[in-house]
DRENPA-3360 file (N, C-alpha, C; in nm, 2 decimals, always signed):
BEGIN
1 = MIALLCSV = +0.08/-0.10/-0.03/+0.01/+0.00/-0.01/+0.05/+0.15/+0.01 ~ +0.02/+0.21/-0.08/+0.13/+0.32/-0.10/+0.05/+0.49/-0.03 ~ +0.08/+0.53/+0.07/-0.02/+0.67/+0.10/+0.01/+0.77/+0.05 ~ -0.08/+0.84/-0.01/-0.03/+0.97/-0.04/-0.09/+1.06/+0.01 ~ -0.07/+1.16/+0.01/-0.07/+1.29/+0.16/-0.05/+1.43/+0.08 ~ -0.14/+1.51/+0.06/-0.17/+1.66/+0.02/-0.26/+1.75/+0.14 ~ -0.22/+1.85/+0.12/-0.29/+1.99/+0.21/-0.46/+1.99/+0.18 ~ -0.49/+1.96/+0.04/-0.62/+2.11/+0.07/-0.64/+2.00/-0.08;
9 = QAEADLLK = -0.81/+1.99/-0.06/-0.90/+1.92/-0.21/-0.84/+1.95/-0.33 ~ -0.80/+2.07/-0.36/-0.75/+2.09/-0.49/-0.60/+2.01/-0.56 ~ -0.56/+1.98/-0.47/-0.41/+1.90/-0.48/-0.48/+1.75/-0.47 ~ -0.60/+1.74/-0.52/-0.63/+1.60/-0.49/-0.77/+1.53/-0.60 ~ -0.80/+1.70/-0.68/-0.96/+1.57/-0.73/-0.87/+1.50/-0.85 ~ -0.75/+1.53/-0.90/-0.71/+1.48/-1.01/-0.68/+1.31/-0.96 ~ -0.65/+1.33/-0.90/-0.63/+1.12/-0.80/-0.73/+1.06/-0.84 ~ -0.82/+1.20/-0.73/-0.96/+1.11/-0.72/-1.04/+1.07/-0.82;
17 = SNMTVTGA = -1.00/+1.13/-0.91/-1.10/+1.12/-1.07/-1.02/+1.04/-1.08 ~ -0.93/+0.97/-1.08/-0.89/+0.83/-1.16/-0.82/+0.73/-1.09 ~ -0.86/+0.73/-0.95/-0.84/+0.63/-0.86/-0.98/+0.52/-0.90 ~ -0.96/+0.43/-0.82/-1.09/+0.35/-0.79/-1.06/+0.27/-0.66 ~ -1.18/+0.39/-0.61/-1.22/+0.36/-0.45/-1.32/+0.20/-0.43 ~ -1.23/+0.15/-0.32/-1.25/+0.04/-0.24/-1.28/+0.10/-0.11 ~ -1.29/+0.17/-0.03/-1.36/+0.19/+0.04/-1.27/+0.33/+0.17 ~ -1.31/+0.36/+0.27/-1.31/+0.47/+0.32/-1.29/+0.45/+0.51;
25 = LQLGAKSI = -1.20/+0.54/+0.58/-1.16/+0.52/+0.65/-1.19/+0.67/+0.73 ~ -1.31/+0.68/+0.87/-1.28/+0.86/+0.88/-1.22/+0.80/+1.07 ~ -1.11/+0.91/+1.07/-1.07/+0.82/+1.17/-1.05/+0.95/+1.25 ~ -1.14/+1.05/+1.36/-1.15/+1.20/+1.36/-1.18/+1.26/+1.29 ~ -1.10/+1.34/+1.25/-1.11/+1.49/+1.19/-1.08/+1.48/+1.00 ~ -1.05/+1.36/+1.02/-0.99/+1.29/+0.88/-1.01/+1.15/+0.82 ~ -1.00/+1.21/+0.68/-1.05/+1.09/+0.54/-1.00/+1.01/+0.53 ~ -1.02/+0.90/+0.52/-0.85/+0.85/+0.41/-1.00/+0.71/+0.33;
33 = LMGKLADR = -0.93/+0.74/+0.16/-0.96/+0.71/+0.08/-0.89/+0.62/+0.07 ~ -0.90/+0.41/+0.06/-0.89/+0.34/+0.02/-0.92/+0.28/-0.12 ~ -0.80/+0.25/-0.19/-0.80/+0.22/-0.32/-0.71/+0.17/-0.47 ~ -0.75/+0.15/-0.57/-0.63/+0.13/-0.68/-0.62/+0.31/-0.74 ~ -0.50/+0.35/-0.83/-0.49/+0.41/-0.89/-0.29/+0.34/-0.96 ~ -0.35/+0.37/-1.08/-0.26/+0.34/-1.17/-0.21/+0.20/-1.16 ~ -0.26/+0.10/-1.12/-0.29/-0.03/-1.07/-0.21/-0.09/-0.94 ~ -0.15/+0.00/-0.85/-0.19/+0.04/-0.72/-0.20/+0.04/-0.64;
41 = DISLCVGG = -0.21/-0.10/-0.50/-0.23/-0.05/-0.37/-0.29/+0.11/-0.33 ~ -0.37/+0.22/-0.31/-0.28/+0.32/-0.22/-0.42/+0.34/-0.08 ~ -0.38/+0.46/-0.07/-0.44/+0.50/+0.07/-0.42/+0.67/+0.02 ~ -0.52/+0.75/-0.01/-0.53/+0.90/-0.02/-0.59/+0.97/+0.09 ~ -0.55/+1.05/+0.18/-0.55/+1.17/+0.27/-0.56/+1.28/+0.24 ~ -0.63/+1.42/+0.26/-0.62/+1.50/+0.22/-0.66/+1.58/+0.33 ~ -0.54/+1.62/+0.39/-0.50/+1.62/+0.56/-0.50/+1.77/+0.61 ~ -0.53/+1.90/+0.56/-0.54/+1.94/+0.62/-0.41/+2.06/+0.61;
49 = MGKVNAAH = -0.41/+2.18/+0.59/-0.28/+2.28/+0.61/-0.23/+2.34/+0.78 ~ -0.02/+2.28/+0.68/-0.02/+2.25/+0.87/+0.06/+2.20/+0.83 ~ +0.17/+2.21/+0.98/+0.20/+2.12/+1.06/+0.18/+2.00/+1.09 ~ +0.05/+2.04/+1.24/-0.02/+1.95/+1.31/-0.10/+1.89/+1.17 ~ -0.14/+1.88/+1.10/-0.25/+1.89/+1.03/-0.24/+1.76/+0.93 ~ -0.06/+1.77/+0.92/-0.02/+1.70/+0.81/+0.05/+1.60/+0.86 ~ +0.15/+1.62/+0.99/+0.14/+1.52/+1.09/+0.11/+1.43/+1.15 ~ -0.04/+1.50/+1.18/-0.19/+1.41/+1.24/-0.22/+1.27/+1.11;
57 = AATLLLTH = -0.26/+1.31/+0.99/-0.27/+1.25/+0.89/-0.15/+1.16/+0.84 ~ -0.07/+1.22/+0.84/+0.04/+1.08/+0.78/+0.08/+0.98/+0.87 ~ +0.10/+0.99/+1.06/+0.04/+0.91/+1.15/-0.11/+0.86/+1.15 ~ -0.16/+0.91/+1.09/-0.28/+0.72/+1.04/-0.30/+0.71/+0.96 ~ -0.23/+0.76/+0.81/-0.21/+0.68/+0.70/-0.08/+0.55/+0.72 ~ +0.01/+0.65/+0.78/+0.11/+0.56/+0.84/+0.08/+0.38/+0.93 ~ +0.00/+0.42/+1.03/-0.04/+0.34/+1.12/-0.20/+0.24/+1.10 ~ -0.27/+0.33/+1.00/-0.37/+0.22/+0.92/-0.39/+0.14/+0.81;
65 = ANAEALIV = -0.27/+0.24/+0.76/-0.32/+0.19/+0.62/-0.25/+0.05/+0.56 ~ -0.10/+0.05/+0.62/-0.05/-0.06/+0.63/+0.06/-0.02/+0.49 ~ +0.12/+0.12/+0.53/+0.24/+0.16/+0.39/+0.31/+0.10/+0.36 ~ +0.40/+0.12/+0.29/+0.51/+0.07/+0.29/+0.61/+0.20/+0.20 ~ +0.50/+0.32/+0.15/+0.59/+0.43/+0.17/+0.55/+0.57/+0.19 ~ +0.57/+0.63/+0.18/+0.50/+0.77/+0.21/+0.53/+0.89/+0.08 ~ +0.41/+0.90/-0.01/+0.41/+1.05/-0.11/+0.35/+1.12/-0.09 ~ +0.42/+1.22/-0.05/+0.42/+1.34/-0.04/+0.35/+1.48/-0.16;
73 = FGIGGAYP = +0.26/+1.48/-0.16/+0.25/+1.62/-0.33/+0.15/+1.73/-0.27 ~ +0.16/+1.83/-0.36/+0.09/+1.99/-0.32/+0.11/+2.04/-0.45 ~ +0.13/+2.17/-0.44/+0.15/+2.28/-0.46/+0.31/+2.38/-0.38 ~ +0.41/+2.44/-0.42/+0.48/+2.54/-0.34/+0.54/+2.62/-0.42 ~ +0.59/+2.66/-0.34/+0.61/+2.86/-0.38/+0.85/+2.85/-0.38 ~ +0.83/+2.84/-0.52/+0.95/+2.82/-0.54/+1.06/+3.00/-0.54 ~ +1.11/+2.98/-0.47/+1.23/+3.10/-0.42/+1.31/+3.18/-0.52 ~ +1.30/+3.26/-0.60/+1.41/+3.35/-0.71/+1.45/+3.26/-0.76;
81 = SSGAKVGD = +1.59/+3.26/-0.63/+1.78/+3.25/-0.69/+1.76/+3.04/-0.77 ~ +1.62/+2.97/-0.71/+1.63/+2.81/-0.74/+1.58/+2.78/-0.90 ~ +1.59/+2.90/-1.02/+1.56/+2.94/-1.13/+1.48/+2.80/-1.15 ~ +1.33/+2.77/-1.06/+1.18/+2.73/-1.05/+1.15/+2.79/-1.18 ~ +1.02/+2.81/-1.24/+0.89/+2.88/-1.26/+0.77/+2.80/-1.26 ~ +0.70/+2.90/-1.27/+0.53/+2.84/-1.21/+0.48/+2.72/-1.29 ~ +0.48/+2.66/-1.24/+0.44/+2.48/-1.34/+0.52/+2.42/-1.39 ~ +0.65/+2.39/-1.25/+0.76/+2.32/-1.34/+0.74/+2.22/-1.14;
89 = LAIAQEEI = +0.79/+2.15/-1.21/+0.78/+1.98/-1.06/+0.92/+2.01/-1.00 ~ +0.93/+2.00/-0.89/+1.02/+1.93/-0.75/+1.01/+1.88/-0.64 ~ +1.12/+1.82/-0.67/+1.16/+1.69/-0.57/+1.23/+1.68/-0.49 ~ +1.22/+1.70/-0.35/+1.22/+1.68/-0.24/+1.39/+1.60/-0.26 ~ +1.50/+1.67/-0.19/+1.60/+1.61/-0.17/+1.59/+1.55/+0.01 ~ +1.60/+1.70/+0.04/+1.55/+1.67/+0.16/+1.45/+1.81/+0.28 ~ +1.38/+1.77/+0.31/+1.27/+1.89/+0.36/+1.38/+1.87/+0.52 ~ +1.36/+2.07/+0.55/+1.38/+2.13/+0.64/+1.31/+2.20/+0.74;
97 = AGDEGVLT = +1.25/+2.15/+0.86/+1.17/+2.25/+0.91/+1.28/+2.37/+0.93 ~ +1.18/+2.50/+0.90/+1.23/+2.59/+0.89/+1.23/+2.73/+0.96 ~ +1.13/+2.69/+1.11/+1.16/+2.79/+1.16/+1.11/+2.71/+1.33 ~ +1.20/+2.58/+1.32/+1.19/+2.49/+1.49/+1.34/+2.55/+1.52 ~ +1.31/+2.65/+1.59/+1.45/+2.71/+1.65/+1.43/+2.77/+1.78 ~ +1.59/+2.90/+1.80/+1.56/+2.98/+1.85/+1.60/+3.14/+1.81 ~ +1.56/+3.21/+1.78/+1.60/+3.38/+1.75/+1.68/+3.43/+1.81 ~ +1.75/+3.47/+1.83/+1.92/+3.49/+1.90/+1.93/+3.66/+1.85;
105 = HDGFKDTA = +1.97/+3.73/+1.88/+2.14/+3.89/+1.85/+2.22/+3.86/+1.69 ~ +2.22/+3.67/+1.70/+2.31/+3.61/+1.59/+2.21/+3.58/+1.44 ~ +2.13/+3.62/+1.53/+2.02/+3.52/+1.39/+1.95/+3.42/+1.48 ~ +1.86/+3.36/+1.33/+1.78/+3.22/+1.32/+1.89/+3.04/+1.39 ~ +1.82/+3.03/+1.50/+1.96/+2.91/+1.52/+1.90/+2.80/+1.55 ~ +1.89/+2.69/+1.47/+1.85/+2.55/+1.49/+1.82/+2.50/+1.58 ~ +1.73/+2.38/+1.61/+1.73/+2.28/+1.68/+1.87/+2.21/+1.73 ~ +1.97/+2.20/+1.64/+2.09/+2.16/+1.70/+2.17/+2.26/+1.77;
113 = FIGIPLLK = +2.13/+2.42/+1.83/+2.21/+2.52/+1.79/+2.12/+2.46/+1.99 ~ +2.03/+2.46/+2.03/+1.98/+2.46/+2.15/+2.00/+2.30/+2.22 ~ +2.03/+2.20/+2.14/+2.13/+2.10/+2.14/+2.00/+1.93/+2.17 ~ +1.85/+1.96/+2.16/+1.72/+1.86/+2.14/+1.68/+1.84/+2.00 ~ +1.73/+1.74/+1.94/+1.62/+1.69/+1.85/+1.59/+1.70/+1.82 ~ +1.45/+1.71/+1.70/+1.32/+1.71/+1.69/+1.25/+1.54/+1.66 ~ +1.38/+1.46/+1.67/+1.34/+1.29/+1.63/+1.45/+1.26/+1.71 ~ +1.45/+1.14/+1.76/+1.54/+1.07/+1.89/+1.52/+0.96/+1.92;
121 = TSTLMIYN = +1.55/+0.83/+1.82/+1.56/+0.66/+1.83/+1.62/+0.65/+1.87 ~ +1.69/+0.50/+1.87/+1.78/+0.39/+1.88/+1.92/+0.42/+1.85 ~ +1.84/+0.45/+1.70/+1.94/+0.45/+1.55/+1.93/+0.58/+1.45 ~ +1.88/+0.70/+1.54/+1.84/+0.79/+1.43/+1.91/+0.92/+1.56 ~ +1.93/+1.00/+1.52/+1.92/+1.19/+1.63/+1.92/+1.26/+1.51 ~ +1.76/+1.31/+1.49/+1.79/+1.47/+1.37/+1.73/+1.56/+1.41 ~ +1.79/+1.69/+1.42/+1.79/+1.85/+1.41/+1.63/+1.90/+1.34 ~ +1.73/+1.93/+1.23/+1.61/+1.99/+1.19/+1.57/+1.93/+1.03;
129 = TFSASSAL = +1.68/+1.82/+1.03/+1.67/+1.81/+0.82/+1.67/+1.59/+0.86 ~ +1.59/+1.59/+0.73/+1.53/+1.54/+0.70/+1.61/+1.47/+0.57 ~ +1.59/+1.39/+0.55/+1.65/+1.29/+0.39/+1.56/+1.24/+0.34 ~ +1.47/+1.27/+0.19/+1.40/+1.20/+0.15/+1.47/+1.06/+0.05 ~ +1.43/+0.92/+0.10/+1.45/+0.80/+0.03/+1.58/+0.83/-0.07 ~ +1.64/+0.80/-0.08/+1.73/+0.79/-0.17/+1.68/+0.74/-0.31 ~ +1.69/+0.56/-0.28/+1.57/+0.52/-0.38/+1.47/+0.59/-0.50 ~ +1.41/+0.59/-0.40/+1.22/+0.70/-0.35/+1.30/+0.77/-0.52;
137 = IEQAQRIL = +1.42/+0.91/-0.50/+1.44/+1.00/-0.54/+1.48/+0.96/-0.67 ~ +1.59/+0.89/-0.66/+1.58/+0.80/-0.74/+1.50/+0.79/-0.92 ~ +1.44/+0.66/-0.85/+1.32/+0.64/-0.95/+1.24/+0.75/-0.97 ~ +1.20/+0.85/-0.90/+1.15/+0.95/-0.95/+1.16/+1.03/-1.03 ~ +1.31/+1.06/-1.02/+1.37/+1.20/-1.15/+1.41/+1.08/-1.28 ~ +1.42/+0.91/-1.26/+1.44/+0.86/-1.40/+1.25/+0.82/-1.42 ~ +1.15/+0.83/-1.38/+1.02/+0.85/-1.40/+1.01/+0.98/-1.51 ~ +1.01/+1.06/-1.39/+0.93/+1.20/-1.40/+1.03/+1.33/-1.50;
145 = SSPQGEAG = +1.21/+1.26/-1.54/+1.28/+1.35/-1.70/+1.20/+1.32/-1.79 ~ +1.13/+1.23/-1.86/+1.08/+1.16/-1.92/+1.07/+1.28/-1.97 ~ +1.03/+1.29/-2.10/+0.91/+1.40/-2.15/+0.79/+1.38/-2.14 ~ +0.72/+1.36/-2.10/+0.57/+1.33/-2.11/+0.48/+1.43/-1.97 ~ +0.58/+1.54/-1.93/+0.46/+1.67/-1.84/+0.47/+1.68/-1.96 ~ +0.35/+1.83/-1.86/+0.38/+1.95/-1.91/+0.40/+2.05/-2.03 ~ +0.44/+2.02/-2.11/+0.52/+2.15/-2.17/+0.51/+2.24/-2.14 ~ +0.68/+2.24/-2.18/+0.80/+2.40/-2.14/+0.82/+2.34/-1.97;
153 = SRLHLGRF = +0.75/+2.27/-1.92/+0.77/+2.26/-1.79/+0.90/+2.17/-1.72 ~ +0.96/+2.25/-1.60/+1.11/+2.15/-1.64/+1.12/+2.09/-1.45 ~ +1.22/+2.02/-1.41/+1.19/+1.91/-1.28/+1.35/+1.93/-1.23 ~ +1.32/+2.00/-1.09/+1.40/+2.00/-1.01/+1.39/+1.88/-0.88 ~ +1.55/+1.93/-0.88/+1.58/+1.82/-0.69/+1.63/+1.96/-0.66 ~ +1.58/+1.99/-0.48/+1.64/+2.06/-0.42/+1.61/+2.01/-0.26 ~ +1.62/+2.15/-0.21/+1.57/+2.14/-0.05/+1.46/+2.18/-0.03 ~ +1.36/+2.16/-0.01/+1.27/+2.22/+0.09/+1.25/+2.26/+0.21;
161 = ITLSTCTG = +1.19/+2.33/+0.20/+1.19/+2.41/+0.33/+1.04/+2.39/+0.40 ~ +1.02/+2.36/+0.49/+0.86/+2.40/+0.61/+0.82/+2.45/+0.64 ~ +0.74/+2.58/+0.66/+0.73/+2.73/+0.76/+0.59/+2.72/+0.80 ~ +0.60/+2.73/+0.94/+0.44/+2.82/+0.98/+0.36/+2.92/+0.87 ~ +0.48/+3.03/+0.83/+0.40/+3.13/+0.77/+0.49/+3.13/+0.62 ~ +0.43/+3.15/+0.60/+0.40/+3.13/+0.42/+0.49/+3.28/+0.43 ~ +0.59/+3.27/+0.29/+0.67/+3.39/+0.27/+0.60/+3.49/+0.19 ~ +0.59/+3.61/+0.26/+0.48/+3.70/+0.20/+0.61/+3.86/+0.09;
169 = TSARADEL = +0.70/+3.84/+0.15/+0.74/+3.92/+0.11/+0.91/+3.88/+0.03 ~ +0.98/+3.99/-0.04/+1.08/+3.93/-0.09/+1.20/+3.95/+0.02 ~ +1.21/+4.06/+0.11/+1.37/+4.11/+0.17/+1.36/+3.91/+0.32 ~ +1.19/+3.89/+0.36/+1.19/+3.77/+0.33/+1.28/+3.64/+0.27 ~ +1.17/+3.64/+0.20/+1.23/+3.52/+0.11/+1.41/+3.52/+0.10 ~ +1.48/+3.70/+0.07/+1.60/+3.68/+0.09/+1.72/+3.59/+0.22 ~ +1.61/+3.64/+0.30/+1.68/+3.64/+0.46/+1.70/+3.48/+0.44 ~ +1.54/+3.38/+0.36/+1.53/+3.25/+0.43/+1.63/+3.16/+0.26;
177 = EALYHGLC = +1.62/+3.21/+0.21/+1.72/+3.19/+0.06/+1.88/+3.21/+0.12 ~ +1.91/+3.30/+0.24/+2.09/+3.33/+0.28/+2.08/+3.21/+0.37 ~ +1.91/+3.19/+0.43/+1.95/+3.07/+0.53/+1.99/+2.92/+0.49 ~ +1.88/+2.93/+0.40/+1.84/+2.74/+0.37/+1.89/+2.74/+0.25 ~ +1.91/+2.81/+0.14/+1.96/+2.78/-0.02/+1.89/+2.71/-0.03 ~ +1.74/+2.70/-0.06/+1.68/+2.62/-0.04/+1.59/+2.62/-0.16 ~ +1.51/+2.52/-0.28/+1.44/+2.54/-0.37/+1.27/+2.59/-0.36 ~ +1.23/+2.55/-0.26/+1.06/+2.57/-0.22/+1.02/+2.60/-0.12;
185 = ENMEGAAA = +0.90/+2.65/-0.05/+0.91/+2.62/+0.04/+0.73/+2.56/+0.07 ~ +0.76/+2.51/+0.19/+0.56/+2.50/+0.18/+0.57/+2.44/+0.37 ~ +0.39/+2.42/+0.38/+0.36/+2.44/+0.50/+0.34/+2.29/+0.59 ~ +0.38/+2.19/+0.54/+0.33/+2.02/+0.57/+0.45/+1.95/+0.54 ~ +0.52/+1.96/+0.43/+0.66/+1.84/+0.43/+0.75/+1.77/+0.58 ~ +0.80/+1.89/+0.57/+0.88/+1.87/+0.72/+0.79/+1.80/+0.79 ~ +0.68/+1.83/+0.88/+0.61/+1.73/+0.96/+0.62/+1.61/+0.95 ~ +0.55/+1.62/+0.82/+0.53/+1.42/+0.71/+0.61/+1.44/+0.71;
193 = AQVAASHT = +0.74/+1.46/+0.69/+0.87/+1.33/+0.70/+0.96/+1.30/+0.84 ~ +0.92/+1.43/+0.90/+0.92/+1.42/+1.07/+0.81/+1.24/+1.09 ~ +0.69/+1.21/+1.06/+0.66/+1.11/+1.12/+0.68/+1.00/+1.03 ~ +0.72/+1.01/+0.90/+0.76/+0.86/+0.80/+0.94/+0.81/+0.88 ~ +0.99/+0.94/+0.92/+1.17/+0.83/+0.95/+1.10/+0.79/+1.09 ~ +1.01/+0.88/+1.22/+0.95/+0.82/+1.30/+0.94/+0.68/+1.25 ~ +0.85/+0.62/+1.19/+0.80/+0.51/+1.17/+0.90/+0.40/+1.09 ~ +1.00/+0.51/+1.05/+1.08/+0.40/+0.94/+1.04/+0.33/+0.79;
201 = IPWLELRG = +0.94/+0.44/+0.71/+0.90/+0.40/+0.60/+0.92/+0.56/+0.51 ~ +0.95/+0.50/+0.43/+1.10/+0.59/+0.33/+0.94/+0.61/+0.28 ~ +1.04/+0.83/+0.21/+0.93/+0.90/+0.14/+0.93/+0.95/+0.03 ~ +0.86/+1.03/-0.02/+0.89/+1.09/-0.12/+0.81/+1.28/-0.15 ~ +0.89/+1.37/-0.14/+0.72/+1.47/-0.17/+0.78/+1.54/-0.26 ~ +0.65/+1.53/-0.32/+0.66/+1.55/-0.49/+0.60/+1.72/-0.50 ~ +0.63/+1.84/-0.58/+0.54/+1.96/-0.59/+0.57/+2.01/-0.74 ~ +0.40/+2.03/-0.73/+0.39/+2.18/-0.86/+0.49/+2.33/-0.82;
209 = ISNLVEDR = +0.52/+2.40/-0.85/+0.53/+2.51/-0.88/+0.40/+2.59/-0.87 ~ +0.35/+2.69/-0.76/+0.27/+2.79/-0.76/+0.28/+2.90/-0.78 ~ +0.37/+2.94/-0.71/+0.41/+3.10/-0.74/+0.57/+3.12/-0.69 ~ +0.67/+3.18/-0.77/+0.72/+3.24/-0.71/+0.74/+3.26/-0.53 ~ +0.87/+3.26/-0.50/+0.88/+3.34/-0.31/+0.89/+3.50/-0.33 ~ +0.83/+3.64/-0.30/+0.85/+3.73/-0.29/+0.75/+3.83/-0.26 ~ +0.70/+3.95/-0.28/+0.62/+4.07/-0.30/+0.53/+3.90/-0.32 ~ +0.36/+3.96/-0.17/+0.28/+3.86/-0.27/+0.21/+3.91/-0.35;
217 = DLKTWDIP = +0.19/+3.85/-0.42/+0.08/+3.89/-0.58/+0.05/+3.77/-0.62 ~ -0.14/+3.77/-0.62/-0.21/+3.59/-0.59/-0.25/+3.65/-0.77 ~ -0.21/+3.80/-0.80/-0.19/+3.74/-0.98/-0.10/+3.67/-1.08 ~ +0.04/+3.66/-1.00/+0.12/+3.59/-1.09/+0.14/+3.44/-1.00 ~ +0.00/+3.35/-0.91/+0.04/+3.25/-0.94/-0.06/+3.22/-1.00 ~ -0.06/+3.04/-0.99/-0.08/+2.96/-1.10/-0.12/+2.78/-1.04 ~ -0.28/+2.81/-0.90/-0.24/+2.71/-0.84/-0.31/+2.57/-0.90 ~ -0.44/+2.63/-1.05/-0.45/+2.45/-1.09/-0.30/+2.38/-1.15;
225 = KAANAAQN = -0.24/+2.50/-1.25/-0.08/+2.45/-1.28/-0.02/+2.39/-1.21 ~ -0.01/+2.42/-1.14/+0.06/+2.40/-1.03/+0.00/+2.22/-0.98 ~ -0.12/+2.20/-0.89/-0.15/+2.16/-0.82/-0.19/+1.96/-0.96 ~ -0.20/+2.03/-1.04/-0.21/+1.92/-1.15/-0.11/+1.90/-1.21 ~ +0.06/+1.96/-1.22/+0.18/+1.92/-1.24/+0.22/+1.83/-1.16 ~ +0.18/+1.81/-1.06/+0.20/+1.72/-0.89/+0.14/+1.62/-0.89 ~ +0.00/+1.62/-0.91/-0.06/+1.53/-0.93/-0.05/+1.45/-1.05 ~ +0.00/+1.45/-1.16/+0.05/+1.41/-1.29/+0.17/+1.35/-1.24;
233 = AVIRFLEG = +0.25/+1.40/-1.18/+0.39/+1.30/-1.14/+0.39/+1.19/-1.03 ~ +0.24/+1.21/-0.95/+0.27/+1.12/-0.86/+0.20/+1.02/-0.93 ~ +0.12/+1.06/-1.04/+0.02/+0.93/-1.15/+0.18/+0.86/-1.19 ~ +0.26/+0.96/-1.31/+0.29/+0.91/-1.33/+0.42/+0.81/-1.30 ~ +0.48/+0.82/-1.15/+0.54/+0.77/-1.09/+0.51/+0.64/-1.05 ~ +0.37/+0.59/-0.98/+0.28/+0.48/-0.94/+0.33/+0.42/-1.08 ~ +0.27/+0.49/-1.16/+0.31/+0.37/-1.31/+0.50/+0.32/-1.30 ~ +0.52/+0.40/-1.30/+0.67/+0.38/-1.37/+0.76/+0.32/-1.23;
241 = WKP = +0.77/+0.30/-1.15/+0.79/+0.30/-1.00/+0.80/+0.15/-1.00 ~ +0.91/+0.14/-0.99/+0.96/-0.08/-0.99/+0.99/-0.08/-0.79 ~ +0.94/-0.15/-0.66/+0.90/-0.16/-0.63/+1.12/-0.26/-0.58;
% end
């Protein structure tokens, strides 16, 4: 079973229209659809916006759906120096919990500075950075670099930053780029990645670029294009993935 997680309904409509639903679970406020997509057994949850919703939904998926892998997908905003454009597809090499830490007179410091990891197990000690599965990344690059995506879209691999507050000014974007050298930002990925790491489940994150992270101007955004790019990538990945 492959667990699929996004945050809002617009990021899941295409997948729902293409999947064969065989069952559903209602767990608290979260709904999980079970079924088939691209001949794969999947579970799909539209978890809600933000870290808490993502962590809750990921936990439910991984504990109730017998998942062998977690795919997080949706839209994201690209940092200006990344080279990514609206409609492009991004793969997370790693997810960074970008605002977990402390603000000092010398600037923001992450949890390593505090000395308290976000995740500690018998084999892991992770502060702010969660690495995606290298095997899933390699397969995603192989499958998604073929010219079957939307015309003009490009594939990017890099560091994703998860924040509780979306960046809406160019000045703040510059600060974050200097701090993290990230490809794009979102509000859920690192939380889901932390849950996956807690359960030793491999994870992959695919995002369509909806906007550049700069002074906020919704007229320059294209959420439907980005959401479709991410969902088409999920379908193509499931079709071509060789476990």
